[in-house]
N, CA, C and O atoms as a printed pandas DataFrame, in Angstrom:
     atom_number atom_name residue_name chain_id  residue_number  x_coord  y_coord  z_coord
0              1         N          MET        A               1  -24.658    4.541   -1.071
1              2        CA          MET        A               1  -23.422    4.519   -0.294
2              3         C          MET        A               1  -23.753    4.484    1.194
3              4         O          MET        A               1  -24.540    5.295    1.682
4              5         N          ASN        A               2  -23.155    3.555    1.900
5              6        CA          ASN        A               2  -23.406    3.538    3.340
6              7         C          ASN        A               2  -22.375    4.391    4.072
7              8         O          ASN        A               2  -21.439    4.909    3.463
8              9         N          MET        A               3  -22.554    4.528    5.371
9             10        CA          MET        A               3  -21.665    5.392    6.151
10            11         C          MET        A               3  -20.219    4.912    6.158
11            12         O          MET        A               3  -19.289    5.719    6.156
12            13         N          VAL        A               4  -20.037    3.598    6.165
13            14        CA          VAL        A               4  -18.674    3.059    6.181
14            15         C          VAL        A               4  -17.946    3.463    4.902
15            16         O          VAL        A               4  -16.815    3.946    4.952
16            17         N          THR        A               5  -18.594    3.264    3.762
17            18        CA          THR        A               5  -17.997    3.625    2.478
18            19         C          THR        A               5  -17.775    5.130    2.401
19            20         O          THR        A               5  -16.756    5.593    1.888
20            21         N          ASP        A               6  -18.732    5.881    2.912
21            22        CA          ASP        A               6  -18.657    7.331    2.949
22            23         C          ASP        A               6  -17.437    7.799    3.730
23            24         O          ASP        A               6  -16.673    8.648    3.269
24            25         N          ASP        A               7  -17.268    7.231    4.918
25            26        CA          ASP        A               7  -16.151    7.573    5.786
26            27         C          ASP        A               7  -14.837    7.197    5.110
27            28         O          ASP        A               7  -13.883    7.975    5.132
28            29         N          LEU        A               8  -14.782    6.015    4.512
29            30        CA          LEU        A               8  -13.585    5.547    3.819
30            31         C          LEU        A               8  -13.239    6.524    2.698
31            32         O          LEU        A               8  -12.082    6.918    2.551
32            33         N          GLN        A               9  -14.235    6.914    1.912
33            34        CA          GLN        A               9  -14.013    7.831    0.790
34            35         C          GLN        A               9  -13.486    9.176    1.297
35            36         O          GLN        A               9  -12.577    9.761    0.708
36            37         N          GLN        A              10  -14.063    9.652    2.387
37            38        CA          GLN        A              10  -13.634   10.931    2.963
38            39         C          GLN        A              10  -12.184   10.853    3.426
39            40         O          GLN        A              10  -11.388   11.751    3.154
40            41         N          ARG        A              11  -11.851    9.779    4.122
41            42        CA          ARG        A              11  -10.469    9.600    4.610
42            43         C          ARG        A              11   -9.506    9.455    3.432
43            44         O          ARG        A              11   -8.377    9.944    3.478
44            45         N          TRP        A              12   -9.970    8.767    2.362
45            46        CA          TRP        A              12   -9.132    8.588    1.163
46            47         C          TRP        A              12   -8.845    9.932    0.513
47            48         O          TRP        A              12   -7.707   10.209    0.134
48            49         N          TRP        A              13   -9.885   10.781    0.381
49            50        CA          TRP        A              13   -9.693   12.112   -0.208
50            51         C          TRP        A              13   -8.724   12.936    0.610
51            52         O          TRP        A              13   -7.924   13.687    0.052
52            53         N          THR        A              14   -8.782   12.807    1.939
53            54        CA          THR        A              14   -7.869   13.524    2.824
54            55         C          THR        A              14   -6.429   13.077    2.572
55            56         O          THR        A              14   -5.517   13.900    2.492
56            57         N          LEU        A              15   -6.237   11.755    2.448
57            58        CA          LEU        A              15   -4.900   11.225    2.161
58            59         C          LEU        A              15   -4.409   11.741    0.807
59            60         O          LEU        A              15   -3.270   12.194    0.687
60            61         N          GLU        A              16   -5.270   11.672   -0.208
61            62        CA          GLU        A              16   -4.887   12.155   -1.542
62            63         C          GLU        A              16   -4.457   13.622   -1.489
63            64         O          GLU        A              16   -3.472   14.016   -2.113
64            65         N          ALA        A              17   -5.210   14.419   -0.736
65            66        CA          ALA        A              17   -4.886   15.843   -0.614
66            67         C          ALA        A              17   -3.504   16.034    0.014
67            68         O          ALA        A              17   -2.732   16.885   -0.427
68            69         N          LYS        A              18   -3.193   15.242    1.043
69            70        CA          LYS        A              18   -1.878   15.329    1.692
70            71         C          LYS        A              18   -0.773   14.931    0.708
71            72         O          LYS        A              18    0.294   15.543    0.678
72            73         N          LEU        A              19   -1.045   13.895   -0.098
73            74        CA          LEU        A              19   -0.043   13.433   -1.067
74            75         C          LEU        A              19    0.145   14.462   -2.179
75            76         O          LEU        A              19    1.258   14.643   -2.673
76            77         N          VAL        A              20   -0.923   15.128   -2.570
77            78        CA          VAL        A              20   -0.822   16.195   -3.577
78            79         C          VAL        A              20    0.062   17.318   -3.036
79            80         O          VAL        A              20    0.931   17.839   -3.735
80            81         N          GLU        A              21   -0.183   17.683   -1.758
81            82        CA          GLU        A              21    0.634   18.709   -1.099
82            83         C          GLU        A              21    2.107   18.321   -1.123
83            84         O          GLU        A              21    2.986   19.147   -1.373
84            85         N          ARG        A              22    2.347   17.059   -0.857
85            86        CA          ARG        A              22    3.718   16.557   -0.730
86            87         C          ARG        A              22    4.400   16.403   -2.080
87            88         O          ARG        A              22    5.575   16.741   -2.220
88            89         N          PHE        A              23    3.666   15.888   -3.095
89            90        CA          PHE        A              23    4.298   15.537   -4.375
90            91         C          PHE        A              23    3.842   16.388   -5.557
91            92         O          PHE        A              23    4.370   16.253   -6.661
92            93         N          GLY        A              24    2.862   17.263   -5.328
93            94        CA          GLY        A              24    2.449   18.165   -6.382
94            95         C          GLY        A              24    1.492   17.579   -7.406
95            96         O          GLY        A              24    1.074   18.282   -8.326
96            97         N          LYS        A              25    1.133   16.292   -7.266
97            98        CA          LYS        A              25    0.123   15.723   -8.154
98            99         C          LYS        A              25   -0.614   14.604   -7.449
99           100         O          LYS        A              25   -0.121   14.019   -6.485
100          101         N          LYS        A              26   -1.816   14.316   -7.955
101          102        CA          LYS        A              26   -2.643   13.309   -7.297
102          103         C          LYS        A              26   -2.246   11.908   -7.759
103          104         O          LYS        A              26   -2.369   11.582   -8.939
104          105         N          PRO        A              27   -1.772   11.086   -6.831
105          106        CA          PRO        A              27   -1.356    9.735   -7.205
106          107         C          PRO        A              27   -2.548    8.779   -7.269
107          108         O          PRO        A              27   -3.505    8.918   -6.507
108          109         N          ASP        A              28   -2.483    7.817   -8.176
109          110        CA          ASP        A              28   -3.513    6.775   -8.187
110          111         C          ASP        A              28   -3.094    5.667   -7.219
111          112         O          ASP        A              28   -2.033    5.734   -6.599
112          113         N          MET        A              29   -3.932    4.665   -7.106
113          114        CA          MET        A              29   -3.666    3.562   -6.168
114          115         C          MET        A              29   -2.296    2.924   -6.426
115          116         O          MET        A              29   -1.548    2.669   -5.483
116          117         N          ASP        A              30   -1.964    2.665   -7.700
117          118        CA          ASP        A              30   -0.671    2.048   -8.018
118          119         C          ASP        A              30    0.490    2.929   -7.565
119          120         O          ASP        A              30    1.478    2.435   -7.022
120          121         N          ALA        A              31    0.363    4.228   -7.791
121          122        CA          ALA        A              31    1.432    5.153   -7.398
122          123         C          ALA        A              31    1.597    5.163   -5.879
123          124         O          ALA        A              31    2.716    5.231   -5.372
124          125         N          ILE        A              32    0.482    5.096   -5.160
125          126        CA          ILE        A              32    0.543    5.078   -3.692
126          127         C          ILE        A              32    1.208    3.793   -3.207
127          128         O          ILE        A              32    2.035    3.825   -2.296
128          129         N          LEU        A              33    0.848    2.659   -3.815
129          130        CA          LEU        A              33    1.488    1.386   -3.453
130          131         C          LEU        A              33    2.984    1.435   -3.772
131          132         O          LEU        A              33    3.809    0.948   -2.998
132          133         N          PHE        A              34    3.318    2.021   -4.904
133          134        CA          PHE        A              34    4.719    2.184   -5.311
134          135         C          PHE        A              34    5.478    2.994   -4.256
135          136         O          PHE        A              34    6.587    2.626   -3.867
136          137         N          LEU        A              35    4.877    4.100   -3.794
137          138        CA          LEU        A              35    5.487    4.936   -2.755
138          139         C          LEU        A              35    5.704    4.160   -1.460
139          140         O          LEU        A              35    6.752    4.277   -0.826
140          141         N          ILE        A              36    4.707    3.369   -1.072
141          142        CA          ILE        A              36    4.832    2.558    0.153
142          143         C          ILE        A              36    5.972    1.559   -0.013
143          144         O          ILE        A              36    6.755    1.344    0.912
144          145         N          GLY        A              37    6.062    0.949   -1.192
145          146        CA          GLY        A              37    7.148   -0.001   -1.469
146          147         C          GLY        A              37    8.515    0.651   -1.327
147          148         O          GLY        A              37    9.433    0.070   -0.748
148          149         N          ILE        A              38    8.644    1.857   -1.857
149          150        CA          ILE        A              38    9.909    2.594   -1.743
150          151         C          ILE        A              38   10.199    2.913   -0.275
151          152         O          ILE        A              38   11.323    2.755    0.202
152          153         N          GLN        A              39    9.168    3.361    0.422
153          154        CA          GLN        A              39    9.288    3.677    1.852
154          155         C          GLN        A              39    9.778    2.453    2.640
155          156         O          GLN        A              39   10.638    2.573    3.513
156          157         N          GLU        A              40    9.232    1.297    2.327
157          158        CA          GLU        A              40    9.538    0.077    3.086
158          159         C          GLU        A              40   10.895   -0.522    2.739
159          160         O          GLU        A              40   11.519   -1.161    3.586
160          161         N          THR        A              41   11.360   -0.328    1.510
161          162        CA          THR        A              41   12.613   -0.952    1.090
162          163         C          THR        A              41   13.791    0.008    1.112
163          164         O          THR        A              41   14.949   -0.409    1.148
164          165         N          GLY        A              42   13.481    1.307    1.088
165          166        CA          GLY        A              42   14.556    2.281    0.971
166          167         C          GLY        A              42   15.159    2.267   -0.421
167          168         O          GLY        A              42   16.232    2.826   -0.648
168          169         N          PHE        A              43   14.462    1.623   -1.356
169          170        CA          PHE        A              43   14.940    1.480   -2.734
170          171         C          PHE        A              43   15.027    2.850   -3.396
171          172         O          PHE        A              43   14.051    3.600   -3.423
172          173         N          VAL        A              44   16.207    3.168   -3.930
173          174        CA          VAL        A              44   16.374    4.417   -4.656
174          175         C          VAL        A              44   17.118    4.118   -5.945
175          176         O          VAL        A              44   18.181    3.498   -5.936
176          177         N          SER        A              45   16.549    4.562   -7.042
177          178        CA          SER        A              45   17.198    4.363   -8.324
178          179         C          SER        A              45   16.680    5.417   -9.289
179          180         O          SER        A              45   15.504    5.779   -9.253
180          181         N          ALA        A              46   17.555    5.903  -10.145
181          182        CA          ALA        A              46   17.139    6.906  -11.129
182          183         C          ALA        A              46   16.135    6.278  -12.095
183          184         O          ALA        A              46   15.188    6.929  -12.536
184          185         N          GLU        A              47   16.357    5.011  -12.414
185          186        CA          GLU        A              47   15.445    4.326  -13.324
186          187         C          GLU        A              47   14.938    3.052  -12.664
187          188         O          GLU        A              47   15.704    2.286  -12.079
188          189         N          VAL        A              48   13.647    2.846  -12.772
189          190        CA          VAL        A              48   13.026    1.678  -12.170
190          191         C          VAL        A              48   12.465    0.804  -13.285
191          192         O          VAL        A              48   11.689    1.269  -14.119
192          193         N          THR        A              49   12.862   -0.460  -13.292
193          194        CA          THR        A              49   12.335   -1.366  -14.311
194          195         C          THR        A              49   10.893   -1.726  -13.961
195          196         O          THR        A              49   10.438   -1.520  -12.836
196          197         N          LYS        A              50   10.192   -2.262  -14.944
197          198        CA          LYS        A              50    8.813   -2.672  -14.724
198          199         C          LYS        A              50    8.768   -3.744  -13.620
199          200         O          LYS        A              50    7.876   -3.745  -12.772
200          201         N          GLU        A              51    9.743   -4.646  -13.654
201          202        CA          GLU        A              51    9.813   -5.723  -12.655
202          203         C          GLU        A              51   10.055   -5.159  -11.252
203          204         O          GLU        A              51    9.436   -5.607  -10.287
204          205         N          GLN        A              52   10.952   -4.182  -11.139
205          206        CA          GLN        A              52   11.222   -3.561   -9.834
206          207         C          GLN        A              52    9.971   -2.850   -9.316
207          208         O          GLN        A              52    9.667   -2.894   -8.124
208          209         N          LYS        A              53    9.250   -2.193  -10.236
209          210        CA          LYS        A              53    8.033   -1.498   -9.836
210          211         C          LYS        A              53    7.014   -2.512   -9.302
211          212         O          LYS        A              53    6.362   -2.262   -8.288
212          213         N          GLN        A              54    6.878   -3.651   -9.983
213          214        CA          GLN        A              54    5.968   -4.712   -9.530
214          215         C          GLN        A              54    6.413   -5.256   -8.183
215          216         O          GLN        A              54    5.587   -5.495   -7.301
216          217         N          ASP        A              55    7.722   -5.453   -8.020
217          218        CA          ASP        A              55    8.261   -5.947   -6.749
218          219         C          ASP        A              55    7.963   -4.966   -5.612
219          220         O          ASP        A              55    7.568   -5.373   -4.520
220          221         N          LEU        A              56    8.157   -3.668   -5.882
221          222        CA          LEU        A              56    7.894   -2.645   -4.866
222          223         C          LEU        A              56    6.420   -2.623   -4.486
223          224         O          LEU        A              56    6.081   -2.466   -3.314
224          225         N          MET        A              57    5.542   -2.780   -5.476
225          226        CA          MET        A              57    4.109   -2.788   -5.199
226          227         C          MET        A              57    3.716   -4.049   -4.428
227          228         O          MET        A              57    2.818   -4.013   -3.587
228          229         N          HIS        A              58    4.393   -5.163   -4.719
229          230        CA          HIS        A              58    4.147   -6.406   -3.984
230          231         C          HIS        A              58    4.549   -6.234   -2.513
231          232         O          HIS        A              58    3.819   -6.650   -1.614
232          233         N          VAL        A              59    5.709   -5.623   -2.277
233          234        CA          VAL        A              59    6.164   -5.340   -0.913
234          235         C          VAL        A              59    5.121   -4.472   -0.205
235          236         O          VAL        A              59    4.790   -4.706    0.958
236          237         N          ALA        A              60    4.612   -3.473   -0.917
237          238        CA          ALA        A              60    3.613   -2.569   -0.335
238          239         C          ALA        A              60    2.356   -3.330    0.057
239          240         O          ALA        A              60    1.841   -3.150    1.160
240          241         N          ILE        A              61    1.862   -4.175   -0.833
241          242        CA          ILE        A              61    0.633   -4.923   -0.549
242          243         C          ILE        A              61    0.839   -5.844    0.648
243          244         O          ILE        A              61   -0.011   -5.904    1.537
244          245         N          CYS        A              62    1.949   -6.555    0.678
245          246        CA          CYS        A              62    2.238   -7.430    1.824
246          247         C          CYS        A              62    2.332   -6.613    3.105
247          248         O          CYS        A              62    1.828   -7.026    4.151
248          249         N          THR        A              63    2.976   -5.458    3.022
249          250        CA          THR        A              63    3.164   -4.599    4.190
250          251         C          THR        A              63    1.831   -4.088    4.724
251          252         O          THR        A              63    1.576   -4.146    5.927
252          253         N          ILE        A              64    0.977   -3.584    3.824
253          254        CA          ILE        A              64   -0.288   -3.012    4.304
254          255         C          ILE        A              64   -1.252   -4.083    4.786
255          256         O          ILE        A              64   -2.128   -3.800    5.603
256          257         N          LEU        A              65   -1.103   -5.324    4.288
257          258        CA          LEU        A              65   -2.015   -6.397    4.706
258          259         C          LEU        A              65   -1.478   -7.199    5.900
259          260         O          LEU        A              65   -2.165   -8.068    6.436
260          261         N          LYS        A              66   -0.240   -6.892    6.307
261          262        CA          LYS        A              66    0.361   -7.577    7.459
262          263         C          LYS        A              66   -0.440   -7.380    8.751
263          264         O          LYS        A              66   -0.692   -8.355    9.458
264          265         N          PRO        A              67   -0.852   -6.132    9.083
265          266        CA          PRO        A              67   -1.619   -5.947   10.325
266          267         C          PRO        A              67   -2.940   -6.734   10.350
267          268         O          PRO        A              67   -3.447   -7.072   11.419
268          269         N          GLY        A              68   -3.485   -7.020    9.171
269          270        CA          GLY        A              68   -4.735   -7.782    9.102
270          271         C          GLY        A              68   -4.510   -9.287    9.202
271          272         O          GLY        A              68   -5.462  -10.065    9.135
272          273         N          GLY        A              69   -3.248   -9.702    9.364
273          274        CA          GLY        A              69   -2.934  -11.115    9.520
274          275         C          GLY        A              69   -2.862  -11.891    8.211
275          276         O          GLY        A              69   -2.879  -13.122    8.216
276          277         N          TYR        A              70   -2.783  -11.176    7.088
277          278        CA          TYR        A              70   -2.726  -11.859    5.788
278          279         C          TYR        A              70   -1.309  -12.273    5.411
279          280         O          TYR        A              70   -1.106  -13.276    4.727
280          281         N          TYR        A              71   -0.335  -11.494    5.861
281          282        CA          TYR        A              71    1.070  -11.778    5.544
282          283         C          TYR        A              71    1.921  -11.647    6.799
283          284         O          TYR        A              71    1.576  -10.915    7.727
284          285         N          ALA        A              72    3.042  -12.370    6.811
285          286        CA          ALA        A              72    4.035  -12.237    7.877
286          287         C          ALA        A              72    5.368  -11.919    7.220
287          288         O          ALA        A              72    5.690  -12.454    6.159
288          289         N          HIS        A              73    6.140  -11.047    7.855
289          290        CA          HIS        A              73    7.477  -10.714    7.357
290          291         C          HIS        A              73    8.394  -11.879    7.695
291          292         O          HIS        A              73    8.481  -12.292    8.851
292          293         N          GLU        A              74    9.076  -12.406    6.686
293          294        CA          GLU        A              74    9.922  -13.581    6.905
294          295         C          GLU        A              74   11.391  -13.248    7.036
295          296         O          GLU        A              74   12.190  -14.076    7.473
296          297         N          GLY        A              75   11.745  -12.033    6.657
297          298        CA          GLY        A              75   13.151  -11.670    6.701
298          299         C          GLY        A              75   13.492  -10.793    5.510
299          300         O          GLY        A              75   12.627  -10.421    4.718
300          301         N          THR        A              76   14.770  -10.474    5.402
301          302        CA          THR        A              76   15.236   -9.580    4.352
302          303         C          THR        A              76   16.394  -10.256    3.635
303          304         O          THR        A              76   17.271  -10.845    4.266
304          305         N          ASP        A              77   16.386  -10.164    2.308
305          306        CA          ASP        A              77   17.467  -10.820    1.561
306          307         C          ASP        A              77   18.724   -9.952    1.545
307          308         O          ASP        A              77   18.737   -8.850    2.093
308          309         N          GLU        A              78   19.781  -10.464    0.909
309          310        CA          GLU        A              78   21.078   -9.766    0.931
310          311         C          GLU        A              78   21.021   -8.416    0.211
311          312         O          GLU        A              78   21.885   -7.565    0.421
312          313         N          ASP        A              79   20.002   -8.218   -0.640
313          314        CA          ASP        A              79   19.855   -6.934   -1.332
314          315         C          ASP        A              79   18.986   -5.954   -0.540
315          316         O          ASP        A              79   18.730   -4.838   -0.990
316          317         N          GLY        A              80   18.535   -6.383    0.646
317          318        CA          GLY        A              80   17.741   -5.497    1.487
318          319         C          GLY        A              80   16.245   -5.525    1.197
319          320         O          GLY        A              80   15.493   -4.685    1.692
320          321         N          TRP        A              81   15.817   -6.496    0.391
321          322        CA          TRP        A              81   14.390   -6.602    0.074
322          323         C          TRP        A              81   13.694   -7.487    1.101
323          324         O          TRP        A              81   14.161   -8.588    1.392
324          325         N          PRO        A              82   12.572   -7.007    1.652
325          326        CA          PRO        A              82   11.821   -7.825    2.606
326          327         C          PRO        A              82   11.093   -8.976    1.893
327          328         O          PRO        A              82   10.662   -8.845    0.747
328          329         N          HIS        A              83   10.971  -10.086    2.593
329          330        CA          HIS        A              83   10.220  -11.226    2.061
330          331         C          HIS        A              83    9.085  -11.576    3.011
331          332         O          HIS        A              83    9.227  -11.498    4.231
332          333         N          PHE        A              84    7.960  -11.962    2.429
333          334        CA          PHE        A              84    6.747  -12.215    3.194
334          335         C          PHE        A              84    6.207  -13.602    2.898
335          336         O          PHE        A              84    6.473  -14.184    1.847
336          337         N          ARG        A              85    5.445  -14.114    3.849
337          338        CA          ARG        A              85    4.741  -15.380    3.677
338          339         C          ARG        A              85    3.258  -15.090    3.853
339          340         O          ARG        A              85    2.851  -14.413    4.796
340          341         N          GLN        A              86    2.459  -15.614    2.930
341          342        CA          GLN        A              86    1.018  -15.417    3.058
342          343         C          GLN        A              86    0.478  -16.363    4.122
343          344         O          GLN        A              86    0.743  -17.565    4.087
344          345         N          LEU        A              87   -0.287  -15.810    5.078
345          346        CA          LEU        A              87   -0.808  -16.602    6.188
346          347         C          LEU        A              87   -2.242  -17.061    5.939
347          348         O          LEU        A              87   -2.639  -18.146    6.363
348          349         N          LYS        A              88   -3.010  -16.227    5.252
349          350        CA          LYS        A              88   -4.381  -16.615    4.956
350          351         C          LYS        A              88   -4.794  -15.983    3.636
351          352         O          LYS        A              88   -4.243  -14.971    3.203
352          353         N          ALA        A              89   -5.778  -16.612    3.013
353          354        CA          ALA        A              89   -6.250  -16.122    1.725
354          355         C          ALA        A              89   -7.018  -14.825    1.903
355          356         O          ALA        A              89   -7.648  -14.592    2.935
356          357         N          LEU        A              90   -6.955  -13.995    0.891
357          358        CA          LEU        A              90   -7.751  -12.772    0.898
358          359         C          LEU        A              90   -9.206  -13.146    0.667
359          360         O          LEU        A              90   -9.494  -14.115   -0.036
360          361         N          PRO        A              91  -10.128  -12.385    1.254
361          362        CA          PRO        A              91  -11.544  -12.698    1.048
362          363         C          PRO        A              91  -11.946  -12.520   -0.427
363          364         O          PRO        A              91  -11.355  -11.712   -1.143
364          365         N          ASP        A              92  -12.937  -13.268   -0.862
365          366        CA          ASP        A              92  -13.468  -13.097   -2.212
366          367         C          ASP        A              92  -14.173  -11.754   -2.284
367          368         O          ASP        A              92  -15.054  -11.460   -1.478
368          369         N          MET        A              93  -13.781  -10.949   -3.249
369          370        CA          MET        A              93  -14.361   -9.614   -3.361
370          371         C          MET        A              93  -14.483   -9.234   -4.826
371          372         O          MET        A              93  -13.710   -9.686   -5.670
372          373         N          ASN        A              94  -15.481   -8.384   -5.116
373          374        CA          ASN        A              94  -15.542   -7.822   -6.461
374          375         C          ASN        A              94  -14.525   -6.673   -6.538
375          376         O          ASN        A              94  -13.885   -6.348   -5.538
376          377         N          LEU        A              95  -14.376   -6.067   -7.702
377          378        CA          LEU        A              95  -13.344   -5.046   -7.891
378          379         C          LEU        A              95  -13.500   -3.843   -6.962
379          380         O          LEU        A              95  -12.513   -3.340   -6.425
380          381         N          ILE        A              96  -14.727   -3.385   -6.773
381          382        CA          ILE        A              96  -14.963   -2.226   -5.909
382          383         C          ILE        A              96  -14.640   -2.573   -4.459
383          384         O          ILE        A              96  -14.029   -1.777   -3.747
384          385         N          GLU        A              97  -15.049   -3.758   -4.026
385          386        CA          GLU        A              97  -14.736   -4.203   -2.664
386          387         C          GLU        A              97  -13.219   -4.338   -2.487
387          388         O          GLU        A              97  -12.675   -3.960   -1.449
388          389         N          GLN        A              98  -12.540   -4.880   -3.507
389          390        CA          GLN        A              98  -11.078   -5.021   -3.457
390          391         C          GLN        A              98  -10.418   -3.662   -3.288
391          392         O          GLN        A              98   -9.511   -3.488   -2.474
392          393         N          GLU        A              99  -10.893   -2.700   -4.078
393          394        CA          GLU        A              99  -10.315   -1.356   -4.025
394          395         C          GLU        A              99  -10.522   -0.735   -2.639
395          396         O          GLU        A              99   -9.602   -0.140   -2.077
396          397         N          ASN        A             100  -11.725   -0.875   -2.097
397          398        CA          ASN        A             100  -12.003   -0.326   -0.764
398          399         C          ASN        A             100  -11.201   -1.043    0.314
399          400         O          ASN        A             100  -10.739   -0.419    1.269
400          401         N          PHE        A             101  -11.037   -2.347    0.160
401          402        CA          PHE        A             101  -10.234   -3.159    1.080
402          403         C          PHE        A             101   -8.799   -2.623    1.104
403          404         O          PHE        A             101   -8.224   -2.414    2.173
404          405         N          LEU        A             102   -8.228   -2.403   -0.088
405          406        CA          LEU        A             102   -6.868   -1.877   -0.168
406          407         C          LEU        A             102   -6.794   -0.451    0.373
407          408         O          LEU        A             102   -5.864   -0.109    1.104
408          409         N          LYS        A             103   -7.774    0.381    0.016
409          410        CA          LYS        A             103   -7.780    1.765    0.506
410          411         C          LYS        A             103   -7.774    1.794    2.031
411          412         O          LYS        A             103   -7.036    2.564    2.644
412          413         N          ASP        A             104   -8.599    0.953    2.629
413          414        CA          ASP        A             104   -8.694    0.898    4.084
414          415         C          ASP        A             104   -7.338    0.538    4.700
415          416         O          ASP        A             104   -6.915    1.144    5.685
416          417         N          HIS        A             105   -6.665   -0.448    4.114
417          418        CA          HIS        A             105   -5.361   -0.879    4.632
418          419         C          HIS        A             105   -4.279    0.171    4.368
419          420         O          HIS        A             105   -3.382    0.357    5.191
420          421         N          ILE        A             106   -4.360    0.852    3.234
421          422        CA          ILE        A             106   -3.411    1.930    2.929
422          423         C          ILE        A             106   -3.587    3.063    3.938
423          424         O          ILE        A             106   -2.604    3.605    4.444
424          425         N          LEU        A             107   -4.828    3.418    4.228
425          426        CA          LEU        A             107   -5.102    4.487    5.196
426          427         C          LEU        A             107   -4.543    4.123    6.569
427          428         O          LEU        A             107   -3.954    4.962    7.250
428          429         N          PHE        A             108   -4.734    2.860    6.970
429          430        CA          PHE        A             108   -4.208    2.405    8.258
430          431         C          PHE        A             108   -2.677    2.514    8.262
431          432         O          PHE        A             108   -2.080    2.953    9.245
432          433         N          TYR        A             109   -2.058    2.111    7.159
433          434        CA          TYR        A             109   -0.596    2.200    7.042
434          435         C          TYR        A             109   -0.121    3.638    7.275
435          436         O          TYR        A             109    0.806    3.879    8.048
436          437         N          PHE        A             110   -0.774    4.593    6.590
437          438        CA          PHE        A             110   -0.357    5.992    6.717
438          439         C          PHE        A             110   -0.633    6.533    8.121
439          440         O          PHE        A             110    0.121    7.365    8.625
440          441         N          GLU        A             111   -1.704    6.066    8.745
441          442        CA          GLU        A             111   -1.960    6.461   10.139
442          443         C          GLU        A             111   -0.826    5.976   11.032
443          444         O          GLU        A             111   -0.349    6.712   11.896
444          445         N          GLN        A             112   -0.396    4.734   10.820
445          446        CA          GLN        A             112    0.709    4.173   11.625
446          447         C          GLN        A             112    2.004    4.941   11.385
447          448         O          GLN        A             112    2.861    5.010   12.266
448          449         N          GLN        A             113    2.147    5.518   10.193
449          450        CA          GLN        A             113    3.367    6.266    9.844
450          451         C          GLN        A             113    3.270    7.728   10.316
451          452         O          GLN        A             113    4.186    8.521   10.097
452          453         N          ASP        A             114    2.153    8.070   10.961
453          454        CA          ASP        A             114    1.887    9.464   11.380
454          455         C          ASP        A             114    1.966   10.438   10.211
455          456         O          ASP        A             114    2.503   11.539   10.336
456          457         N          PHE        A             115    1.426   10.018    9.087
457          458        CA          PHE        A             115    1.472   10.895    7.900
458          459         C          PHE        A             115    0.302   11.868    7.952
459          460         O          PHE        A             115    0.147   12.696    7.054
């Protein structure tokens, strides 16, 4: 493990600890993306369909990758859902690199939110 990965892992554990404090359980990556999607859309529903959950996670991914220049916000539809346009392709990465890439962007998102 190099220092960059080490630092990322440490910051990730810190975020997880804050989320545990807030929600009482440790969320996985999907749950964190789901939370970001809810945060960004204001979507509230007693029951969430599988499709809505996927949509919320898609909003989250576009949102967290926006600062890196991967997506641009194109507007919001009549239901209040944000729409994005992909500006550039994501780099080719193996699964571990993909996970770290997302973790890094999620951490940046939470820093911007002063969480």
